[in-house]
C-alpha positions as CSV (number, residue, x, y, z in Angstrom):
1,X,-55.0,81.6,46.0
2,X,-56.3,79.5,48.9
3,X,-54.3,76.6,50.1
4,X,-56.4,73.5,48.1
5,X,-54.7,75.6,44.9
6,X,-51.5,76.3,46.4
7,X,-51.4,71.9,46.9
8,X,-52.4,71.2,43.8
9,X,-49.9,73.3,41.5
10,X,-47.5,71.8,43.7
11,X,-48.4,68.4,43.0
12,X,-48.5,69.2,39.4
13,X,-45.3,71.0,39.2
14,X,-43.7,68.2,40.7
15,X,-45.6,65.5,38.7
16,X,-44.1,67.5,35.4
17,X,-40.7,67.3,36.7
18,X,-40.3,64.0,37.7
19,X,-42.2,62.8,34.2
20,X,-38.7,63.7,32.8
21,X,-36.6,60.9,34.9
22,X,-38.8,58.8,33.0
23,X,-36.4,58.1,29.9
24,X,-33.8,57.2,32.5
25,X,-35.6,54.5,34.3
26,X,-32.4,52.4,34.4
27,X,-30.3,55.6,35.8
28,X,-32.8,56.0,38.8
29,X,-32.7,52.4,39.3
30,X,-29.1,52.0,39.4
31,X,-29.3,55.6,42.1
32,X,-31.9,53.8,44.5
33,X,-29.9,50.3,44.4
34,X,-27.1,52.4,45.4
35,X,-28.7,54.6,48.5
36,X,-30.5,51.4,49.7
37,X,-26.8,50.1,50.2
38,X,-25.6,53.1,51.8
39,X,-28.7,53.0,54.0
40,X,-28.4,49.2,54.7
41,X,-24.5,49.9,55.9
42,X,-25.8,52.1,58.4
43,X,-27.8,49.5,60.4
44,X,-24.8,46.9,59.6
45,X,-22.7,49.0,62.0
46,X,-24.7,48.4,65.3
47,X,-25.0,44.9,64.0
48,X,-21.9,44.0,64.3
49,X,-21.0,45.6,67.6
50,X,-23.4,43.8,69.3
51,X,-21.7,40.2,69.5
52,X,-18.5,41.8,69.9
53,X,-19.3,43.4,72.6
54,X,-20.9,40.3,74.4
55,X,-18.5,37.8,73.1
56,X,-15.6,39.7,72.3
57,X,-15.2,41.2,76.2
58,X,-15.8,38.3,77.9
59,X,-12.8,36.5,78.9
60,X,-12.8,33.9,76.5
61,X,-11.6,33.9,72.7
62,X,-14.2,33.8,70.2
63,X,-12.4,32.6,66.8
64,X,-15.4,34.2,64.9
65,X,-14.8,37.4,66.1
66,X,-11.9,38.0,63.9
67,X,-14.1,38.3,61.0
68,X,-15.7,41.4,62.4
69,X,-12.4,43.9,61.7
70,X,-12.7,42.9,58.4
71,X,-16.2,42.8,57.5
72,X,-15.9,46.8,58.9
73,X,-13.3,47.2,56.0
74,X,-15.2,45.4,53.1
75,X,-18.5,47.4,54.1
76,X,-16.9,50.7,54.2
77,X,-15.6,49.1,50.6
78,X,-18.8,48.3,49.4
79,X,-20.6,51.9,50.9
80,X,-18.3,53.9,48.6
81,X,-18.7,52.4,46.0
82,X,-22.1,52.3,46.2
83,X,-22.2,56.2,46.9
84,X,-20.1,57.3,44.2
85,X,-22.6,55.4,42.3
86,X,-25.7,56.9,42.9
87,X,-24.2,60.1,42.7
88,X,-23.0,60.1,39.6
89,X,-26.6,58.1,38.1
90,X,-28.1,61.2,40.2
91,X,-25.6,63.4,38.1
92,X,-26.5,62.3,34.8
93,X,-30.8,62.6,35.6
94,X,-29.5,65.9,36.7
95,X,-27.6,67.2,33.3
96,X,-30.2,65.2,31.4
97,X,-33.2,67.4,32.5
98,X,-31.4,70.7,32.9
99,X,-30.7,70.3,29.0
100,X,-34.2,69.1,28.1
101,X,-35.6,71.9,30.3
102,X,-33.6,74.3,28.9
103,X,-33.7,74.1,25.7
104,X,-37.8,73.4,25.5
105,X,-37.9,76.8,27.3
106,X,-35.4,78.4,25.1
107,X,-38.1,77.3,21.8
108,X,-41.0,78.3,23.9
109,X,-39.5,81.8,23.9
110,X,-39.0,81.8,20.3
111,X,-42.4,81.1,19.5
112,X,-44.0,83.1,22.5
113,X,-46.4,85.7,21.1
114,X,-45.4,89.6,21.9
115,X,-47.9,89.6,25.2
116,X,-45.2,87.4,26.7
117,X,-42.8,90.2,26.6
118,X,-44.9,93.1,27.2
119,X,-45.9,91.7,30.8
120,X,-42.4,89.7,31.3
121,X,-39.4,92.1,31.7
122,X,-36.1,90.1,29.8
123,X,-34.8,90.1,33.4
124,X,-36.9,87.5,34.9
125,X,-37.3,85.7,31.5
126,X,-33.4,85.2,31.2
127,X,-33.5,84.1,35.4
128,X,-36.0,81.1,34.6
129,X,-34.1,80.0,31.8
130,X,-30.4,80.2,32.6
131,X,-30.7,80.1,36.6
132,X,-34.2,78.9,37.9
133,X,-33.9,75.5,35.7
134,X,-30.7,74.8,37.1
135,X,-31.4,75.8,40.7
136,X,-34.7,73.3,41.3
137,X,-32.8,70.4,39.7
138,X,-30.0,70.6,41.9
139,X,-32.4,71.1,44.9
140,X,-34.4,68.1,43.8
141,X,-31.7,66.1,43.2
142,X,-30.6,66.9,46.5
143,X,-33.7,66.3,48.1
144,X,-34.0,63.1,46.1
145,X,-30.9,61.8,47.3
146,X,-31.1,62.3,50.8
147,X,-35.4,61.9,51.5
148,X,-34.5,58.0,49.8
149,X,-30.6,57.4,51.4
150,X,-32.5,59.1,55.0
151,X,-35.8,57.7,54.6
152,X,-34.4,53.8,54.4
153,X,-31.7,54.7,56.7
154,X,-34.2,55.4,59.7
155,X,-36.1,52.6,58.3
156,X,-33.2,50.3,59.1
157,X,-32.7,51.6,61.9
158,X,-35.9,51.6,63.6
159,X,-36.5,47.8,62.4
160,X,-33.5,47.1,64.1
161,X,-34.1,49.1,67.3
162,X,-37.6,47.3,67.6
163,X,-35.7,44.0,67.4
164,X,-33.4,45.2,70.0
165,X,-35.5,46.5,72.6
166,X,-39.2,47.5,71.5
167,X,-39.9,48.7,74.7
168,X,-37.0,51.6,74.2
169,X,-38.0,52.3,70.7
170,X,-42.0,52.5,71.6
171,X,-40.2,55.8,73.7
172,X,-38.7,57.2,70.7
173,X,-41.6,56.6,68.2
174,X,-43.1,59.6,70.7
175,X,-41.0,62.4,68.7
176,X,-42.3,61.6,65.3
177,X,-45.8,63.1,65.5
178,X,-44.0,65.8,67.3
179,X,-41.7,66.5,64.6
180,X,-44.1,66.2,61.9
181,X,-46.6,68.9,62.8
182,X,-43.4,71.0,63.8
183,X,-42.4,70.8,60.2
184,X,-46.3,71.1,58.5
185,X,-45.8,74.4,60.6
186,X,-42.5,75.3,59.1
187,X,-43.3,74.3,55.7
188,X,-46.4,76.7,55.2
189,X,-44.7,79.7,55.8
190,X,-41.5,79.3,54.0
191,X,-43.3,78.2,50.8
192,X,-45.2,81.7,51.4
193,X,-42.1,83.5,52.0
194,X,-40.0,82.1,49.1
195,X,-42.8,82.9,46.6
196,X,-42.8,86.8,47.7
197,X,-38.9,86.1,48.2
198,X,-39.1,85.1,44.1
199,X,-41.1,87.9,43.0
200,X,-38.8,90.2,45.1
201,X,-36.0,89.0,43.1
202,X,-37.6,89.4,40.3
203,X,-38.5,93.3,40.7
204,X,-35.0,93.8,41.9
205,X,-33.6,92.3,38.3
206,X,-36.6,94.4,36.3
207,X,-35.2,97.6,38.5
208,X,-31.3,96.7,37.8
209,X,-32.9,96.4,33.7
210,X,-34.2,99.6,33.7
211,X,-31.8,101.5,35.2
212,X,-28.9,99.9,32.6
213,X,-30.7,99.9,29.7
214,X,-32.0,103.6,30.1
215,X,-29.1,104.8,31.5
216,X,-29.2,108.0,29.0
217,X,-32.3,109.0,30.2
218,X,-31.1,108.4,33.8
219,X,-28.0,110.5,33.2
220,X,-29.9,113.2,31.1
221,X,-32.8,113.6,33.8
222,X,-30.4,113.4,36.6
223,X,-32.2,109.9,38.0
224,X,-29.4,108.4,39.6
225,X,-30.9,109.5,43.6
226,X,-34.4,108.4,42.6
227,X,-33.0,104.7,41.0
228,X,-31.1,104.2,44.2
229,X,-33.8,104.7,46.1
230,X,-35.6,102.6,44.5
231,X,-33.4,99.9,44.4
232,X,-32.5,99.9,47.9
233,X,-36.3,99.7,48.5
234,X,-36.8,96.9,47.1
235,X,-33.2,95.5,48.7
236,X,-33.8,95.8,51.8
237,X,-37.2,94.6,51.6
238,X,-35.9,91.5,50.0
239,X,-32.8,91.8,52.8
240,X,-35.7,91.4,55.6
241,X,-37.9,88.4,53.7
242,X,-34.3,86.5,53.6
243,X,-34.2,86.9,57.0
244,X,-37.4,85.6,57.9
245,X,-36.8,82.5,55.3
246,X,-33.6,81.8,57.4
247,X,-35.3,82.0,60.5
248,X,-38.2,79.8,59.9
249,X,-35.6,77.4,58.1
250,X,-33.1,77.3,61.0
251,X,-35.9,76.2,63.1
252,X,-36.0,72.8,62.3
253,X,-32.6,71.6,63.4
254,X,-31.9,72.6,66.9
255,X,-36.1,72.0,68.0
256,X,-35.4,68.5,66.2
257,X,-32.3,68.0,68.5
258,X,-34.0,69.2,71.6
259,X,-36.7,67.0,71.1
260,X,-34.5,64.2,70.1
261,X,-32.1,64.7,73.0
262,X,-35.2,64.4,76.0
263,X,-36.2,61.1,74.4
264,X,-32.7,59.9,74.5
265,X,-32.7,61.0,78.2
266,X,-35.9,58.8,78.5
267,X,-34.2,56.0,76.9
268,X,-31.4,55.6,78.9
269,X,-33.3,56.0,82.1
270,X,-35.5,53.0,80.9
271,X,-32.2,51.8,80.2
272,X,-30.6,51.6,83.4
273,X,-33.8,50.1,84.9
274,X,-33.5,47.3,82.5
275,X,-29.8,46.4,82.9
276,X,-30.7,46.5,86.7
277,X,-33.1,43.6,86.2
278,X,-30.9,41.7,83.5
279,X,-33.0,42.4,80.6
280,X,-30.3,43.9,78.6
281,X,-26.8,43.1,78.0
282,X,-23.8,45.4,77.7
283,X,-23.7,44.7,73.8
284,X,-26.9,45.4,73.0
285,X,-27.4,48.8,75.4
286,X,-24.5,49.7,73.3
287,X,-25.7,48.7,70.0
288,X,-29.0,50.0,70.8
289,X,-28.0,53.8,71.7
290,X,-25.3,53.7,68.5
291,X,-28.2,52.7,66.1
292,X,-30.1,55.9,68.0
293,X,-27.3,58.5,67.6
294,X,-27.2,57.1,63.8
295,X,-30.5,57.4,63.3
296,X,-30.6,61.3,64.5
297,X,-28.8,62.5,62.0
298,X,-30.9,61.5,58.9
299,X,-33.5,62.8,61.1
300,X,-32.2,66.3,61.1
301,X,-31.7,65.9,57.4
302,X,-35.1,64.9,56.8
303,X,-36.3,67.6,59.0
304,X,-33.9,70.0,57.3
305,X,-35.1,68.9,53.7
306,X,-38.3,71.6,53.8
307,X,-36.5,74.4,52.9
308,X,-34.6,73.5,49.9
309,X,-38.1,71.5,49.1
310,X,-40.1,74.9,49.1
311,X,-37.9,76.8,47.4
312,X,-37.4,73.7,44.4
313,X,-41.2,73.4,44.1
314,X,-41.7,77.6,44.0
315,X,-39.3,77.5,41.2
316,X,-40.8,74.9,39.6
317,X,-44.3,76.5,39.8
318,X,-43.0,79.2,38.0
319,X,-40.9,77.3,35.5
320,X,-43.7,75.7,34.0
321,X,-46.6,78.2,34.5
322,X,-44.1,80.6,32.3
323,X,-43.7,77.0,30.2
324,X,-47.4,77.2,29.6
325,X,-48.1,80.9,29.2
326,X,-45.7,80.5,26.5
C-alpha cells in the first residue's frame, strides 16, 4: 500500500468515526466551550502578572490591584468547573459511541458469511469487538481534548506574546516549522510500526487460541516444545517492534524540549538588550517569560499526540475494515 492510499484510508476512518458524534451535538458544543474556557484561563495568568509587577512594586499603593488575588481565585473556580464539564461531556460522547460501535459490530458478526470466520481467527474478532473499539475511543477522546485545549491555549498565548513583544515572539516562531518537520517524519514511522505491531498481536492471539483450543492434540503428540517456540518467536518480534515504537514516540518530547530551550536562550539575550535601552518593563518581561513557559507544556502535548493518534487511527482502520468485510 502506497502513502496516498494510507492517507486516504486514514482520512476515511477518522471521518467515519466522527460521524458517530453527530447525534451528540450539544455535548460536543459543551465540551468545546469548556475546553475553550480552560485555554483562555492560561492566557489570563500572565496578563494579570504584568500590571501587578509594574504597579504593585513601584512603592505606591494602587487600590485596583487588590482585585487581582480575588480574580485569581475566581479564575481557578471557573477553570475547575469548565474542566469538569468538558470531561463529563466527552465521557458521555465516548460511552455512547462505544455502545453504538460494539452493537453494530456484533450485529454484523451475527449476519456475516462463513468466509469471514474462515479468514479471521476468533481471537482477532473478539479483540476487535471488545478491546480495539474501547482502545480507539479512549485514544481519540484524549487526542480530541488535548488537541482542542492545547491548540486554543497555544493560539491565545501566542497572541498575547505578540501583544507584549512582537520581536521576541518572532524568535519563538522559528521552532514551529522545525518541530512540524520532525513530527511528520516520526509520524510516518509510527504509523508503519503500529500496523505491523497490530498484525503481530493478532498472530500471537491466534497461536494462543490454537494451543488452548487444541490442547488435547498438543498433549497427545507432545507438541509443547513446538508451541512454546512458535509463541516465543512471535512474542520476541512483538517486543522488538514495541521497543521501536517506544523509541520513535519517545523522541518527540526531548527534541521539542531541546529546540524550545535554544529558543528561550535567544529570547533571554534579546530581552536583556531591550531592558538596557528601556524597551521593556519588569512586568512585561516576567509576563512574557511566564507566557513562554506556559506555552511549552501544550506544545509538548501537541508533539506527543502523534503516538496515540497513530495507534487510534490504526485501530479505527482495522475496525471499519472488519465491519465492511462482514
